[in-house]
MDAnalysis code that builds the backbone (N, CA, C; Angstrom):
import MDAnalysis as mda
import numpy as np

u = mda.Universe.empty(591, n_residues=197, atom_resindex=np.repeat(np.arange(197), 3), trajectory=True)
u.add_TopologyAttr("name", ["N", "CA", "C"] * 197)
u.add_TopologyAttr("resid", np.arange(1, 198))
u.add_TopologyAttr("resname", ["UNK", "UNK", "UNK", "UNK", "UNK", "UNK", "UNK", "UNK", "UNK", "UNK", "UNK", "UNK", "UNK", "UNK", "UNK", "UNK", "UNK", "UNK", "UNK", "UNK", "UNK", "UNK", "UNK", "UNK", "UNK", "UNK", "UNK", "UNK", "UNK", "UNK", "UNK", "UNK", "UNK", "UNK", "UNK", "UNK", "UNK", "UNK", "UNK", "UNK", "UNK", "UNK", "UNK", "UNK", "UNK", "UNK", "UNK", "UNK", "UNK", "UNK", "UNK", "UNK", "UNK", "UNK", "UNK", "UNK", "UNK", "UNK", "UNK", "UNK", "UNK", "UNK", "UNK", "UNK", "UNK", "UNK", "UNK", "UNK", "UNK", "UNK", "UNK", "UNK", "UNK", "UNK", "UNK", "UNK", "UNK", "UNK", "UNK", "UNK", "UNK", "UNK", "UNK", "UNK", "UNK", "UNK", "UNK", "UNK", "UNK", "UNK", "UNK", "UNK", "UNK", "UNK", "UNK", "UNK", "UNK", "UNK", "UNK", "UNK", "UNK", "UNK", "UNK", "UNK", "UNK", "UNK", "UNK", "UNK", "UNK", "UNK", "UNK", "UNK", "UNK", "UNK", "UNK", "UNK", "UNK", "UNK", "UNK", "UNK", "UNK", "UNK", "UNK", "UNK", "UNK", "UNK", "UNK", "UNK", "UNK", "UNK", "UNK", "UNK", "UNK", "UNK", "UNK", "UNK", "UNK", "UNK", "UNK", "UNK", "UNK", "UNK", "UNK", "UNK", "UNK", "UNK", "UNK", "UNK", "UNK", "UNK", "UNK", "UNK", "UNK", "UNK", "UNK", "UNK", "UNK", "UNK", "UNK", "UNK", "UNK", "UNK", "UNK", "UNK", "UNK", "UNK", "UNK", "UNK", "UNK", "UNK", "UNK", "UNK", "UNK", "UNK", "UNK", "UNK", "UNK", "UNK", "UNK", "UNK", "UNK", "UNK", "UNK", "UNK", "UNK", "UNK", "UNK", "UNK", "UNK", "UNK", "UNK", "UNK", "UNK", "UNK", "UNK", "UNK", "UNK"])
u.atoms.positions = np.array([
    [-37.303, -39.578, -6.316],
    [-36.114, -39.629, -5.477],
    [-34.861, -39.783, -6.326],
    [-34.936, -40.658, -7.331],
    [-33.784, -40.906, -8.198],
    [-33.423, -39.646, -8.993],
    [-34.463, -38.915, -9.451],
    [-34.231, -37.682, -10.207],
    [-33.545, -36.631, -9.325],
    [-33.969, -36.563, -8.063],
    [-33.362, -35.608, -7.135],
    [-31.886, -35.929, -6.903],
    [-31.576, -37.207, -6.769],
    [-30.182, -37.614, -6.579],
    [-29.334, -37.284, -7.805],
    [-29.889, -37.497, -8.983],
    [-29.161, -37.180, -10.218],
    [-28.926, -35.679, -10.315],
    [-29.939, -34.890, -9.988],
    [-29.815, -33.433, -10.012],
    [-28.782, -32.964, -8.993],
    [-28.824, -33.520, -7.794],
    [-27.852, -33.170, -6.757],
    [-26.436, -33.515, -7.188],
    [-26.262, -34.686, -7.785],
    [-24.953, -35.115, -8.280],
    [-24.450, -34.176, -9.387],
    [-25.347, -33.774, -10.292],
    [-24.964, -32.869, -11.384],
    [-24.528, -31.518, -10.830],
    [-25.276, -30.987, -9.851],
    [-24.913, -29.696, -9.252],
    [-23.585, -29.787, -8.508],
    [-23.382, -30.876, -7.789],
    [-22.132, -31.078, -7.068],
    [-20.958, -31.188, -8.030],
    [-21.142, -31.880, -9.136],
    [-20.091, -32.012, -10.151],
    [-19.735, -30.664, -10.756],
    [-20.758, -29.848, -11.055],
    [-20.509, -28.509, -11.603],
    [-19.740, -27.648, -10.608],
    [-20.124, -27.727, -9.334],
    [-19.448, -26.940, -8.305],
    [-17.986, -27.354, -8.163],
    [-17.732, -28.641, -8.120],
    [-16.352, -29.133, -8.008],
    [-15.538, -28.774, -9.240],
    [-16.165, -28.830, -10.412],
    [-15.474, -28.464, -11.646],
    [-15.101, -26.984, -11.642],
    [-16.010, -26.132, -11.183],
    [-15.729, -24.686, -11.116],
    [-14.602, -24.404, -10.140],
    [-14.600, -25.094, -8.965],
    [-13.532, -24.897, -7.990],
    [-12.198, -25.355, -8.551],
    [-12.211, -26.455, -9.283],
    [-10.984, -26.971, -9.882],
    [-10.441, -25.989, -10.912],
    [-11.326, -25.448, -11.749],
    [-10.910, -24.477, -12.757],
    [-10.349, -23.226, -12.099],
    [-10.987, -22.744, -11.041],
    [-10.503, -21.561, -10.332],
    [-9.102, -21.811, -9.777],
    [-8.930, -22.947, -9.137],
    [-7.636, -23.295, -8.562],
    [-6.562, -23.389, -9.650],
    [-6.903, -24.013, -10.771],
    [-5.958, -24.152, -11.888],
    [-5.615, -22.794, -12.487],
    [-6.631, -21.942, -12.675],
    [-6.383, -20.621, -13.266],
    [-5.565, -19.728, -12.337],
    [-5.821, -19.792, -11.034],
    [-5.020, -19.005, -10.090],
    [-3.570, -19.484, -10.083],
    [-3.375, -20.790, -10.108],
    [-2.012, -21.331, -10.149],
    [-1.308, -20.894, -11.432],
    [-2.033, -20.967, -12.543],
    [-1.469, -20.559, -13.837],
    [-1.146, -19.052, -13.833],
    [-2.006, -18.259, -13.190],
    [-1.780, -16.815, -13.102],
    [-0.457, -16.519, -12.403],
    [-0.116, -17.351, -11.412],
    [1.123, -17.156, -10.668],
    [2.173, -18.193, -11.060],
    [2.241, -18.460, -12.352],
    [3.294, -19.271, -12.966],
    [3.441, -20.649, -12.324],
    [2.303, -21.298, -12.134],
    [2.203, -22.682, -11.653],
    [2.645, -22.882, -10.211],
    [2.580, -21.848, -9.391],
    [2.827, -22.036, -7.960],
    [1.638, -22.787, -7.355],
    [1.908, -23.677, -6.421],
    [0.859, -24.416, -5.731],
    [0.388, -23.574, -4.550],
    [-0.754, -22.935, -4.693],
    [-1.245, -21.984, -3.698],
    [-1.771, -22.654, -2.440],
    [-1.821, -23.982, -2.422],
    [-2.247, -24.704, -1.221],
    [-1.081, -24.920, -0.253],
    [0.135, -24.634, -0.693],
    [1.321, -24.852, 0.138],
    [1.750, -23.557, 0.828],
    [2.523, -23.706, 1.889],
    [3.153, -22.553, 2.532],
    [4.226, -22.012, 1.587],
    [4.564, -20.721, 1.663],
    [5.519, -20.141, 0.714],
    [6.833, -20.900, 0.552],
    [7.453, -21.350, 1.630],
    [8.739, -22.050, 1.487],
    [8.589, -23.319, 0.657],
    [7.524, -24.080, 0.891],
    [7.279, -25.300, 0.105],
    [6.851, -24.954, -1.321],
    [6.054, -23.903, -1.458],
    [5.617, -23.438, -2.773],
    [6.825, -23.135, -3.655],
    [7.799, -22.434, -3.088],
    [9.003, -22.045, -3.820],
    [9.874, -23.265, -4.095],
    [9.980, -24.146, -3.117],
    [10.805, -25.352, -3.282],
    [10.269, -26.251, -4.397],
    [8.940, -26.260, -4.588],
    [8.327, -27.106, -5.614],
    [8.189, -26.407, -6.962],
    [8.644, -25.176, -7.082],
    [8.527, -24.420, -8.327],
    [9.758, -24.635, -9.206],
    [9.556, -24.545, -10.508],
    [10.667, -24.622, -11.459],
    [11.368, -23.267, -11.606],
    [10.751, -22.203, -11.073],
    [11.332, -20.864, -11.156],
    [12.483, -20.718, -10.163],
    [13.412, -19.829, -10.484],
    [14.547, -19.546, -9.602],
    [14.233, -18.298, -8.778],
    [14.036, -18.471, -7.476],
    [13.694, -17.371, -6.586],
    [14.897, -16.957, -5.757],
    [14.955, -15.672, -5.438],
    [15.904, -15.159, -4.453],
    [15.113, -14.919, -3.173],
    [15.750, -15.145, -2.025],
    [15.085, -14.995, -0.749],
    [15.725, -13.879, 0.050],
    [14.910, -13.158, 0.774],
    [15.418, -12.114, 1.660],
    [14.478, -11.951, 2.835],
    [14.997, -11.390, 3.926],
    [14.164, -11.139, 5.106],
    [14.467, -9.746, 5.631],
    [13.421, -9.020, 5.948],
    [13.541, -7.707, 6.575],
    [13.131, -7.838, 8.026],
    [14.001, -7.356, 8.912],
    [13.708, -7.411, 10.338],
    [12.578, -6.441, 10.654],
    [11.689, -6.867, 11.521],
    [10.578, -6.006, 11.898],
    [10.102, -6.284, 13.296],
    [9.334, -5.349, 13.840],
    [8.754, -5.480, 15.175],
    [7.261, -5.246, 15.081],
    [6.520, -5.844, 16.005],
    [5.083, -5.580, 16.096],
    [4.716, -5.405, 17.561],
    [3.675, -4.628, 17.795],
    [3.169, -4.413, 19.150],
    [2.166, -5.504, 19.469],
    [2.273, -6.071, 20.652],
    [1.302, -7.069, 21.095],
    [0.183, -6.366, 21.855],
    [-0.856, -7.129, 22.224],
    [-1.996, -6.543, 22.950],
    [-1.601, -6.002, 24.313],
    [-0.555, -6.587, 24.918],
    [-0.122, -6.104, 26.226],
    [1.011, -5.069, 26.117],
    [1.085, -4.371, 24.971],
    [2.018, -3.262, 24.732],
    [3.481, -3.665, 24.799],
    [3.780, -4.872, 24.427],
    [5.168, -5.316, 24.312],
    [5.483, -5.450, 22.831],
    [6.766, -5.528, 22.516],
    [7.152, -5.717, 21.112],
    [7.676, -7.136, 20.904],
    [7.377, -7.658, 19.724],
    [7.863, -8.973, 19.323],
    [8.436, -8.865, 17.917],
    [9.338, -9.778, 17.610],
    [9.913, -9.820, 16.269],
    [8.836, -10.208, 15.258],
    [8.797, -9.526, 14.129],
    [7.859, -9.851, 13.056],
    [8.557, -9.592, 11.721],
    [9.459, -10.486, 11.359],
    [10.234, -10.335, 10.133],
    [9.353, -10.588, 8.904],
    [9.711, -9.961, 7.798],
    [9.021, -10.181, 6.531],
    [9.935, -10.995, 5.634],
    [9.455, -12.162, 5.227],
    [10.210, -13.058, 4.351],
    [9.702, -12.866, 2.922],
    [10.632, -12.621, 1.995],
    [10.271, -12.316, 0.613],
    [11.013, -13.238, -0.335],
    [10.255, -13.827, -1.259],
    [10.810, -14.637, -2.347],
    [10.490, -13.902, -3.633],
    [11.498, -13.671, -4.466],
    [11.295, -12.857, -5.672],
    [11.949, -13.504, -6.882],
    [11.266, -13.411, -8.027],
    [11.822, -13.915, -9.282],
    [11.365, -13.011, -10.423],
    [12.108, -13.040, -11.504],
    [11.756, -12.291, -12.717],
    [11.343, -13.281, -13.789],
    [10.498, -12.822, -14.713],
    [10.063, -13.681, -15.812],
    [9.823, -12.829, -17.058],
    [9.893, -13.467, -18.215],
    [9.719, -12.755, -19.481],
    [8.508, -13.195, -20.279],
    [7.881, -14.318, -19.885],
    [6.677, -14.820, -20.557],
    [5.645, -15.176, -19.499],
    [4.367, -15.102, -19.916],
    [3.283, -15.412, -18.988],
    [2.130, -16.036, -19.766],
    [1.505, -17.097, -19.232],
    [0.451, -17.780, -19.985],
    [-0.816, -16.961, -20.225],
    [-1.100, -15.959, -19.397],
    [-2.302, -15.145, -19.573],
    [-2.050, -13.843, -20.329],
    [-0.813, -13.449, -20.481],
    [-0.501, -12.143, -21.071],
    [-0.091, -12.325, -22.532],
    [-0.874, -11.735, -23.430],
    [-0.602, -11.867, -24.866],
    [0.324, -10.770, -25.392],
    [0.240, -9.587, -24.814],
    [1.068, -8.464, -25.272],
    [2.508, -8.640, -24.791],
    [3.418, -7.978, -25.489],
    [4.819, -7.996, -25.072],
    [4.990, -7.055, -23.883],
    [5.687, -7.532, -22.860],
    [5.991, -6.671, -21.717],
    [7.496, -6.650, -21.505],
    [7.997, -5.519, -20.935],
    [9.441, -5.341, -20.739],
    [9.987, -6.307, -19.703],
    [9.301, -6.396, -18.577],
    [9.742, -7.334, -17.540],
    [8.579, -7.667, -16.627],
    [8.695, -8.827, -16.011],
    [7.712, -9.266, -15.040],
    [8.427, -9.666, -13.762],
    [7.830, -9.325, -12.644],
    [8.404, -9.672, -11.345],
    [7.315, -10.324, -10.506],
    [7.648, -11.458, -9.900],
    [6.734, -12.182, -9.030],
    [7.348, -12.232, -7.630],
    [6.578, -11.815, -6.637],
    [7.050, -11.771, -5.260],
    [6.063, -12.499, -4.354],
    [6.576, -13.379, -3.510],
    [5.765, -14.050, -2.494],
    [6.246, -13.536, -1.140],
    [5.312, -13.052, -0.313],
    [5.660, -12.414, 0.951],
    [4.878, -13.027, 2.105],
    [5.565, -13.179, 3.233],
    [4.920, -13.685, 4.441],
    [5.693, -13.167, 5.657],
    [4.951, -12.653, 6.644],
    [5.596, -12.209, 7.882],
    [5.670, -13.378, 8.866],
    [6.470, -13.202, 9.902],
    [6.579, -14.228, 10.943],
    [5.215, -14.488, 11.573],
    [4.468, -13.424, 11.833],
    [3.127, -13.563, 12.414],
    [2.208, -14.339, 11.472],
    [2.280, -14.058, 10.168],
    [1.424, -14.744, 9.197],
    [1.756, -16.227, 9.072],
    [2.988, -16.612, 9.378],
    [3.368, -18.024, 9.310],
    [2.522, -18.871, 10.254],
    [2.111, -18.296, 11.370],
    [1.310, -19.030, 12.354],
    [-0.080, -19.349, 11.832],
    [-0.588, -18.537, 10.921],
    [-1.939, -18.741, 10.388],
    [-1.936, -19.110, 8.902],
    [-0.764, -19.365, 8.335],
    [-0.611, -19.743, 6.919],
    [-1.103, -18.675, 5.941],
    [-1.040, -17.416, 6.352],
    [-1.405, -16.313, 5.463],
    [-0.172, -15.897, 4.666],
    [-0.361, -15.587, 3.390],
    [0.721, -15.059, 2.567],
    [0.119, -14.207, 1.456],
    [0.970, -13.457, 0.772],
    [0.509, -12.679, -0.372],
    [1.468, -12.889, -1.545],
    [0.902, -12.789, -2.738],
    [1.690, -12.892, -3.966],
    [1.442, -11.622, -4.759],
    [2.526, -11.039, -5.230],
    [2.470, -9.773, -5.957],
    [3.122, -9.995, -7.322],
    [2.392, -9.663, -8.372],
    [2.928, -9.810, -9.738],
    [2.886, -8.443, -10.409],
    [4.004, -8.041, -11.001],
    [4.118, -6.727, -11.621],
    [4.588, -6.894, -13.067],
    [3.796, -6.377, -14.007],
    [4.150, -6.395, -15.426],
    [4.443, -4.962, -15.858],
    [5.566, -4.749, -16.506],
    [5.915, -3.419, -16.998],
    [5.797, -3.401, -18.520],
    [4.954, -2.495, -19.033],
    [4.700, -2.375, -20.464],
    [5.290, -1.089, -21.018],
    [5.524, -1.072, -22.326],
    [6.038, 0.126, -22.995],
    [4.945, 1.129, -23.323],
    [3.709, 0.648, -23.465],
    [2.643, 1.569, -23.864],
    [1.361, 1.280, -23.079],
    [0.516, 2.293, -22.943],
    [-0.690, 2.131, -22.136],
    [-1.721, 1.199, -22.763],
    [-1.762, 1.141, -24.097],
    [-2.766, 0.298, -24.751],
    [-2.592, -1.172, -24.394],
    [-1.349, -1.656, -24.435],
    [-1.097, -3.057, -24.073],
    [-1.471, -3.318, -22.617],
    [-1.107, -2.393, -21.750],
    [-1.407, -2.546, -20.326],
    [-2.919, -2.626, -20.093],
    [-3.667, -1.704, -20.665],
    [-5.117, -1.662, -20.468],
    [-5.786, -2.869, -21.134],
    [-5.305, -3.266, -22.309],
    [-5.864, -4.456, -22.970],
    [-5.694, -5.698, -22.108],
    [-4.529, -5.852, -21.503],
    [-4.282, -7.020, -20.655],
    [-5.129, -6.965, -19.379],
    [-5.291, -5.794, -18.823],
    [-6.167, -5.614, -17.652],
    [-7.579, -6.072, -18.007],
    [-8.089, -5.580, -19.137],
    [-9.445, -5.927, -19.566],
    [-9.576, -7.394, -19.970],
    [-8.504, -8.003, -20.393],
    [-8.528, -9.418, -20.761],
    [-8.546, -10.307, -19.509],
    [-7.843, -9.899, -18.449],
    [-7.768, -10.699, -17.221],
    [-9.062, -10.662, -16.404],
    [-9.732, -9.521, -16.391],
    [-10.894, -9.369, -15.514],
    [-11.963, -10.444, -15.711],
    [-12.447, -10.692, -16.931],
    [-13.510, -11.700, -17.057],
    [-13.065, -13.116, -16.707],
    [-11.778, -13.393, -16.836],
    [-11.272, -14.725, -16.489],
    [-11.452, -14.983, -14.998],
    [-11.243, -13.947, -14.164],
    [-11.257, -14.139, -12.714],
    [-12.497, -13.585, -12.017],
    [-13.187, -12.632, -12.621],
    [-14.408, -12.100, -12.000],
    [-15.461, -13.186, -11.824],
    [-15.504, -14.140, -12.727],
    [-16.522, -15.195, -12.654],
    [-16.357, -16.072, -11.409],
    [-15.163, -16.068, -10.791],
    [-14.924, -16.868, -9.589],
    [-15.270, -16.104, -8.313],
    [-15.513, -14.822, -8.431],
    [-15.728, -13.996, -7.249],
    [-17.175, -13.986, -6.796],
    [-17.369, -13.929, -5.487],
    [-18.721, -13.749, -4.971],
    [-18.987, -12.268, -4.711],
    [-17.921, -11.458, -4.741],
    [-18.087, -10.009, -4.676],
    [-16.963, -9.367, -5.469],
    [-17.326, -8.439, -6.345],
    [-16.350, -7.739, -7.187],
    [-16.561, -6.243, -6.994],
    [-15.461, -5.544, -6.697],
    [-15.540, -4.095, -6.467],
    [-14.530, -3.406, -7.386],
    [-15.001, -2.466, -8.177],
    [-14.140, -1.743, -9.094],
    [-14.081, -0.281, -8.680],
    [-12.867, 0.300, -8.723],
    [-12.730, 1.729, -8.439],
    [-11.809, 2.360, -9.474],
    [-12.134, 3.592, -9.827],
    [-11.386, 4.329, -10.850],
    [-11.065, 5.718, -10.310],
    [-9.823, 6.155, -10.531],
    [-9.420, 7.519, -10.184],
    [-9.133, 8.231, -11.512],
    [-9.780, 9.388, -11.687],
    [-9.595, 10.156, -12.920],
    [-9.033, 11.533, -12.610],
    [-8.397, 12.145, -13.611],
    [-7.900, 13.510, -13.432],
    [-9.007, 14.504, -13.784],
    [-8.667, 15.792, -13.771],
    [-9.664, 16.838, -14.042],
    [-10.234, 16.777, -15.459],
    [-9.540, 16.098, -16.377],
    [-10.033, 15.931, -17.757],
    [-10.750, 14.593, -17.949],
    [-11.074, 13.914, -16.862],
    [-11.760, 12.620, -16.854],
    [-10.958, 11.515, -17.541],
    [-9.641, 11.667, -17.525],
    [-8.769, 10.606, -18.025],
    [-8.426, 9.702, -16.839],
    [-8.444, 8.405, -17.073],
    [-8.183, 7.460, -15.993],
    [-6.709, 7.480, -15.614],
    [-6.450, 7.693, -14.312],
    [-5.084, 7.636, -13.784],
    [-4.800, 6.290, -13.150],
    [-5.850, 5.679, -12.616],
    [-5.696, 4.439, -11.862],
    [-7.010, 3.676, -11.915],
    [-6.935, 2.359, -12.131],
    [-8.131, 1.514, -12.083],
    [-7.796, 0.266, -11.287],
    [-8.729, -0.138, -10.441],
    [-8.487, -1.217, -9.491],
    [-9.743, -2.089, -9.391],
    [-9.572, -3.405, -9.480],
    [-10.689, -4.330, -9.290],
    [-10.317, -5.348, -8.229],
    [-11.135, -5.422, -7.175],
    [-10.938, -6.381, -6.088],
    [-11.964, -7.487, -6.244],
    [-11.477, -8.731, -6.225],
    [-12.344, -9.893, -6.397],
    [-12.207, -10.772, -5.158],
    [-13.299, -10.922, -4.405],
    [-13.299, -11.825, -3.257],
    [-13.691, -13.211, -3.732],
    [-12.857, -14.182, -3.415],
    [-13.015, -15.550, -3.889],
    [-13.095, -16.463, -2.677],
    [-13.861, -17.525, -2.778],
    [-13.816, -18.538, -1.732],
    [-15.161, -18.914, -1.189],
    [-15.131, -19.382, 0.069],
    [-16.330, -19.856, 0.747],
    [-16.422, -19.153, 2.099],
    [-17.442, -19.513, 2.865],
    [-17.611, -18.921, 4.192],
    [-16.423, -19.221, 5.104],
    [-15.821, -20.402, 4.951],
    [-14.718, -20.799, 5.818],
    [-13.405, -20.125, 5.447],
    [-13.155, -19.956, 4.159],
    [-11.867, -19.426, 3.727],
    [-12.067, -18.491, 2.545],
    [-11.692, -17.235, 2.740],
    [-11.845, -16.233, 1.689],
    [-10.475, -15.751, 1.255],
    [-10.322, -15.552, -0.040],
    [-9.098, -14.989, -0.601],
    [-9.475, -13.745, -1.389],
    [-8.480, -12.898, -1.638],
    [-8.745, -11.692, -2.420],
    [-7.724, -11.571, -3.537],
    [-8.232, -11.334, -4.732],
    [-7.408, -11.100, -5.902],
    [-7.671, -9.671, -6.362],
    [-6.615, -8.868, -6.449],
    [-6.739, -7.479, -6.887],
    [-5.942, -7.295, -8.167],
    [-6.587, -6.744, -9.182],
    [-5.931, -6.469, -10.467],
    [-6.054, -4.968, -10.701],
    [-4.934, -4.308, -10.975],
    [-4.968, -2.857, -11.130],
    [-3.897, -2.384, -12.108],
    [-4.062, -1.154, -12.552],
    [-3.028, -0.506, -13.355],
    [-3.008, 0.977, -13.011],
    [-1.887, 1.625, -13.296],
    [-1.789, 3.062, -13.060],
    [-1.030, 3.702, -14.209],
    [-1.421, 4.929, -14.516],
    [-0.777, 5.703, -15.572],
    [0.310, 6.576, -14.952],
    [1.478, 6.658, -15.589],
    [2.526, 7.542, -15.054],
    [2.141, 9.007, -15.256],
    [2.713, 9.904, -14.471],
    [2.424, 11.335, -14.665],
    [2.799, 11.767, -16.081],
    [1.974, 12.622, -16.679],
    [2.222, 13.069, -18.062],
    [3.529, 13.834, -18.194],
    [3.896, 14.577, -17.159],
    [5.107, 15.389, -17.238],
    [6.366, 14.612, -16.883],
    [6.214, 13.425, -16.367],
    [7.380, 12.636, -15.965],
    [8.155, 12.097, -17.157],
    [9.445, 11.889, -16.961],
    [10.287, 11.354, -18.032],
    [10.144, 9.847, -18.147],
    [9.896, 9.178, -17.023],
    [9.782, 7.723, -17.010],
    [8.380, 7.321, -17.461],
    [8.277, 6.758, -18.639],
    [6.987, 6.367, -19.187],
    [6.868, 4.845, -19.207],
    [6.805, 4.257, -18.040],
    [6.544, 2.820, -17.975],
    [5.144, 2.628, -17.410],
    [4.481, 1.595, -17.867],
    [3.094, 1.343, -17.547],
    [3.004, 0.002, -16.820],
    [2.436, 0.011, -15.612],
    [2.462, -1.166, -14.758],
    [1.070, -1.755, -14.542],
    [0.982, -3.047, -14.797],
    [-0.192, -3.834, -14.461],
    [0.196, -4.646, -13.227],
    [-0.596, -4.532, -12.168],
    [-0.268, -5.149, -10.886],
    [-1.354, -6.165, -10.520],
    [-0.920, -7.322, -10.055],
    [-1.845, -8.333, -9.558],
    [-1.405, -8.688, -8.139],
    [-2.351, -8.662, -7.208],
    [-2.066, -8.992, -5.815],
    [-3.049, -10.053, -5.363],
    [-2.519, -11.106, -4.751],
    [-3.354, -12.190, -4.222],
    [-3.030, -12.372, -2.748],
    [-4.044, -12.358, -1.899],
    [-3.886, -12.641, -0.477],
    [-4.744, -13.873, -0.208],
    [-4.119, -14.923, 0.307],
    [-4.815, -16.204, 0.390],
    [-5.866, -16.304, 1.486],
    [-5.819, -15.433, 2.498],
    [-6.855, -15.430, 3.543],
    [-7.162, -14.002, 3.938],
    [-8.414, -13.632, 3.808],
    [-8.844, -12.292, 4.213],
    [-10.134, -12.399, 5.005],
    [-10.414, -11.363, 5.795],
    [-11.685, -11.282, 6.510],
    [-12.624, -10.464, 5.655],
    [-13.867, -10.882, 5.610],
    [-14.870, -10.203, 4.782],
    [-15.282, -8.884, 5.395],
])
C-alpha cells in the first residue's frame, strides 16, 4: 500500500511539473503574458506597451437577428524574443477577442516574426516545434509544395490541454512568391485558448 502511494505521488508530481513547464513555456512564447487572464487584464499586467483598437461587427443569432460583435485588438511590436535565436527584422504580437468571445473567455494570440532570409525562418520553425510538440496530445503537420516539390507553406497544429479545456497552438511559415519583389519571410504563431476537439 505504501509503495502504491509513493508511486501515485511520484506520477502526480511529474504531471504537475509538466503542466507547470507547459504553462511557463507558453507564457514565455508570448513574452510573459499571463494566459490565465482575460485579454484586458493580461495587457494591464504586461510590461509591454500595447495599442488598442476595436472593429465594429455584426453576427447572426439563431433566430435570424443581428447583434453587435465587435473585435477588440491589442497590438505591440518587439525586437527580441526568448525563444528566437536568429535575427529578425520585426516582431508583432496581437491579442484578439470578440464581444461574443468575452462571454466564454475565449481569445487568440497571434505572433508574427519577419526574417530577411528563409534559412533563419525555417531554422526557428524547426527549433520551436520540439519545445511545444511534447505538450500536445495531438499534433498535425501539413505541407504545401510547388510543382518542383519545394515547400511553399508548412503548418503544425498542436492540441494542448485536458478533456475539460483544450487549447490549440499553430506554428507555420510561408515562402514568398519567387517572382515577387518583396522577399520577406514570415514565421507565424497562433494560440487559441479554448477550442473544440
